[in-house]
N, C-alpha and C positions, 0 to 999 in steps of 0.2 A: 758617786751614786750611779753614774752611767756605766761604770766599768765593773762594779761588783754585781754579780747576778746569782740567781738561785733557781733550782727546780722545785716545784711543789705539786703535789697531787691532791685534788679536791674531789672527794668521792661521795657517791650517793646523794647528789644534789639535784634539785628540780631543774627542769628545762627552762624555767623562769630565771633561775640563778645562773645557769650556764651562759645565757645571753648577757647578763650583767658582767660576768667574769671576762667575756670575750669582747667587750665594748672597746677596750683600748687598742690603739693601732700598733704601738711599738712593743710587741711581745710575741712570743710563739705559743700557740695553743694546739692541743690535740684532744678532740672530744670523741667519746664513744658514739658510734653511729647507730641510729634506729633502722637503718636500711639493711643491715646485715646481721643484726643481733635480735633474737626472739625475746619477747617479754612475756612469755607464756608460763613461766615458772615463778613460784613464790620465793621470796628471800625471807626465811624464817616463817612467821605465821601470816604474812601478807605479801601481796604483789609489790613491785618496786615503784612506789609513789611516795611523794612527800606529803606529810600532814602539816599544814600551816599552824603554827603555834597560836595564831590569833583566833582560831576557831573555838578553842576551849573557853575563851572569855564569853562566848555567846551560846555555849551548849550545842555547837554544831559538829563536833568532832565525829560522833557516832554516825550521824546522817551522812556526812561527807565520806567516811570510810566505807559505808554500805554501798554508796554509788560508785566509788572507785573500784571496789572489789567486783561489782557487777560489770563495770566497764572493761576491766582487765580480763575477766572471765569470758566476756563476749569477744574480746580481741583474740583470746586463746583459741576459742572455737572457730572463729573466722579464719585465722591464719592457717589452721589445720585444713580447713575446707579449700582454701586457696592453693595450698601446696598440692593437694590431691587434684584440683582442677588443672593447674599448670603442668603437673606431671603427666596427665593424660593428653593435654593439648600439645605439649612439646616433648615427645618421647626422646629418650637418650639416644644420641647419635653414636655410631660405632667408634668414631675417633676420640670420644670423650670418656674419661674415667667416670665411675659412679660418683666420686667426690666432686668433680667439676660440674657434672650435671645437677646433682643435688644442691650444690652451693648456688648455682644460677637460679634454680627453681625457688629456693628459699629466699633469695634476694628479691625476686619478682613478687613473691607473696608478701614479704615484709613491706615493700614499696606501697602495696595496695592497703594492707591492713593497718599500717601505722597511723592512718587517719583517726582511728579510734583511741589512740593513746592520748591521755590528757597532758597538758603542760606541766602537771605535777610529776610526770614520769621522771624517775631518777636516772642520772647519768654520771659519768666520771670525766673529769677534765684535767689534763696535765698542762702545766704552765711553766715556761722558762722566760724569765724577764729580769731586767736590771732593778736595782734598788729604787731608782727613781720611778720606774714604771709601776712597781708594787706600791709605792707611796700613793701615787695617783689613784690606783685601783682601790686601795683600802679606804681612802677618803671618800670616794664615790659610794662605796659599799656602806660606809657608816652613815651616809646621808640618805640612803634608800629607806623607804618606809616599811619594807617587809622585814619581819623578825628573822626569817631564815637568812636573808642577806646579811643582816647585822651580826647574827651569831657566827656565821662563817668568817666574817671580817675579823672578829676577835680571835677565832681559832687560827686563822692564817697568820695574823700578826704574831701570835705566840710562837708558831712554828718558824716563821721567817726570822724572828729575833735570835733563834738558835744559830742561824747561818750568817745573816747580814744585819746585826743589831744596830750598828752605827748609822745605817742608812734609813732607819725607820723611827728615829727618836722623836720626830715631830708629830707623828700620826695621832697620838692620844694626849698630847700636851694641850690643855684647854685654850690657851691664847695663840696656839699655832694651828695644829690640825683641827682642834675643836672649833676655832673661828672659821676655818675653811669649810667644815661640814655645815655649820649654821648658815653660811653664805649659800651653799648649794640648796639647803632646805628652804630658805626664804625665797629663792628664785623659783623653785618648783611649786611652792604654794601660790605665789603670785601669778605664775603663768597658768596654773590649773584654774584659778579663779577667772583670769582673763579669758581663757578658752571657753569656760562655761557661759560667758556672756555673749558668745557668738550665737545669734538667734537664727539657726539654720539647720536643716537636716542634710545628711550626706546625699549628694547627687549620684546618679547612676553613671559609672565610668567603666571603660574597658579595663581588662586585666593590666595592660601596660600602656602608659600614656607618656609620650615625650613632651614634657611641660615646657622646657626651655633649652635653647641651643643658640649657637652663634652662626648666623648665615654666612659670615665671612671667615668661618673657622678654617676652611681648607687653605685659603690664601695666607692666613696667619701661620699655619703649620709650614707651608712652603717657605715663608720668610724665615721662620725660626730654624728650619733645616739648613739654610744657607749661612746663618749667623756665625756659627763656630768656625767655619771655613773661610771667613771673610775678614777684612779689617774695617768694614764700614759700620757706622752707627745703626742701631736697630731701626730708627725712624726712616733712614735713607733706604735700607733694604726693603722695608715695608712699602715705601713709595714705588720702588722699582718693580716689586712683585705685583703691586696693585695694577700696574700698567701692562702686565704681561697678558698674553692670549691664553685661552683655555688649553691649547695644545702645549704651550710652554709650561704651564702648571702641571699638566699630565706628565711631562718629561721629568720635572723636579721630583714628583712623587715616585715615579718609577725608579729613579736613581736612589732616592732616600730609603724606600722600602726594600729595594734590592731583591735578590733571589732567596726567598725564605725556604730553607730546606725542611724545616719542621716548625711547629707552633711556638717553640721556645726561642726561635729567632725573631725578635720583635724590633720594630723601628725605635729610634732613640727619643730623647726628651722633647724634641720638637712637637711630637704628638700630644704633649701636655698643654699645648697652646689653645686647644679648643675643648669644650666640655659638653656634657649632656646631663640633664636632670630628668629622671624618670620617676613617675608616681606609679607604684605597683600595688595591686590588690590580688593576693594569692593566698593559698592555704598556709597555715603556720608551719607545717612541715617543710614546705619549700622555702619559706622565709628563713628558717634555721640554716638551710644549706647556703643560701645566697648571702646571709649576714656574715659569713666567715671571711668575706672579702673586705678587709677592714681599712685598706689604704685609701679608699674613697671616703666620701662623706655619706653616711647612712644613718637615718633616724627612723624610728618606728613608733606607731601609736599603741596604746594599751590594747591588749588582747581581750576580745569579747566575742559573743555569738552574733553581734549586731549585723555583720556583713554576710551572714549565711555560711554555707559549707560546700565542699566538693564531694562528689560520690564517684569513685573510680568505676569504669565500665565493667570491670570484672565482678564487682560487688553485685551489679544487676544481673550479670550472666549466671552467677551461681545462686540467684534467688535470695540474696541476703540484704536487699535494699530495705525491707521493713525493719530488720534488726538495726541496720545502719541509721535509719531515720529515728528509730526509737532511742538509740544511743545519743544522737545529737539533741533530741528533745529533752531527755533526762538530764544531760549535761547542762543544757540551757536553763532548765528549771533550778538546778543546783546553783548555777552561777547567779541567778536572780536572788536566791535566798541568801547566799553568802555576801553578795554585793550590798543587799539591803542592811545587813547587820554588821559586817566587818569591812565593807568598802570594796569598790571595784578592783583596787590593786590586789587585794587578797583573792578575789573571785577569779582572777586569771588562772589560778591553779586548776580550776574545774574545766577549762575550755579544751576540747580535743584538737589535735593537730589538723583535722580536716576543716576546722573553721578558718575563715579568711581573716587576714590582718593587712592593714595598709601601712606602707613604708615608702620612703623615697631613697633613691640612689643618685648622688651627684658625683659624676666621675668624668675625668678627662679621657681623651681618645686612647691614650696609652694604657690606662687602667681598663678601658673597654676591651682592648685586645686580649688582655689576660683573662678577664671575667668571661667574655663571650666565647672565646675559643676553648677554654677549659670546660665550661659548664654546658657546652653543646656536644661534648664527646660522646661516643656511642654508649659508654657505660653509665652515663648520668641518668638521674631520675627523669622520666619523660616529661613531668610537669615543669621542672626548672629548665629543662632543655627548651620547652615551648616558650617560657618567659624570655630566655636569652635569645632565642631565634627571632622573636618579635622585636626585641630591642635592636637587634642587628638590622632587621627590615626597616625600622623607623629611622635609624641613623642614615640609611641610604635614601628612603622614600620621603620621609617627613623633613629631616634636616637638610636633605639634598647633598649629603656628604658621600657622594658616590665613590670617590677615590679612597677614602678611609674605609668604607664598607668593603670595597673590593680587595683592599690590602689585608683584610681579615679573612684570608683564604682558608683558614682552618676552622671556621665556623661551620658546623655540620648541620644541615637542614634536613637530613634524612630521618626516617623513623625506623625503629627496630623492635622486633618481637621480644627476643631475649637479650636485652641490652648488655647484661653482664657476661655473656658467654665468652666473648673474645678476651676479656680481662682474665677470666678464670682459666682459659686455655693458655694464655701467655704465662700465667703464674705456674701452671702445671708443667709447661715446657722448661721453665727455669729450674723447677724442682728436679725434673728429670735430668737436666744437664749437670746438676750437682750430685746426681745419684741418690736423690731422696724420693721415696715412694709417696704417692698421694696418701693423705690420712684415710682411715677407714670411713666409709660412708655412714 
């Protein structure tokens, strides 16, 4: 089951379900991006949003659809205003084609406007995984309380059995997969009840908080970096390194990190000997981008309007803040109605991307290299760049891991007006080298 694999496309699913699909670590996922695709056109007779099946049981489907249609129509008007705003603010440069310029402007507008999109917004996800990974995914989906998740689990099982049937025989066997699903359900119910007994309100916290780290982490990394090249036991190497001066530790790090010619040249597994646990409170759109880094341990709380929302500066600049605030208030009201009748897990569909969600990331230093250097690149969303820049700052200043932070030399702390322009220019140069003209604007 580890060697037989299959591709599957899961289409027109909510952003709630995409996070369920992408929870597993050992699989490959590719999700449609809300950063570069406009959601201003209807698909058939309505915009692209999921209608939870549970709503029909409470007579809420029509009220829900009315609010969703208004929310998407507001998004459509707003993104058009933002495109006009940024087109005037950043005129086309002579070296850029119309396509490069328009693509960059559209990406910037999408970055700002997507906060209005609800978690019900539909997306497409491609998955490539082994039979074993699919079995784990389907069992988790069958234990999920949402009807959408359970329905897609059945549909995926049907399709996967056309390709890898022998690897998925246990999923719907009552005393095998069924018992496993009941185990997951029982734990979820027990922990939900246990959490409800915590008599406290959320305290005010910064966007990024380094909750836990190892003060001796850098010396452990230094010892581990020597281990594979030595014949000494681990405990003895650690004792020797513990007695070394700071200058000697600096020298070990310099040799182990080496001359990094680009961000893909990363130090080895010795960097896995120290860790960082970050508690993050940021908008749901940014969480979606950071959640894709699955090799770490990442857990998130239920999405709700409880923690407030963000308003991009450009929304204020174009005079659209009243519309933005109205959208957040109406979505919060809808959330409250759905939560009261169908439960808070169903009400998550109503929450816009601009609302904040709390999650933690527990990662070792090697994983931090990958996350922070990738997600601070110029073309990244400015908000997740800010989260990762602050994580880098706290590794250096709070944990005191100066050597590790300095080794992350490709973390970019600069700010950019049109972040996507260089990416679009490189893509245009590649097309030109292949004799391909830019698409018409």
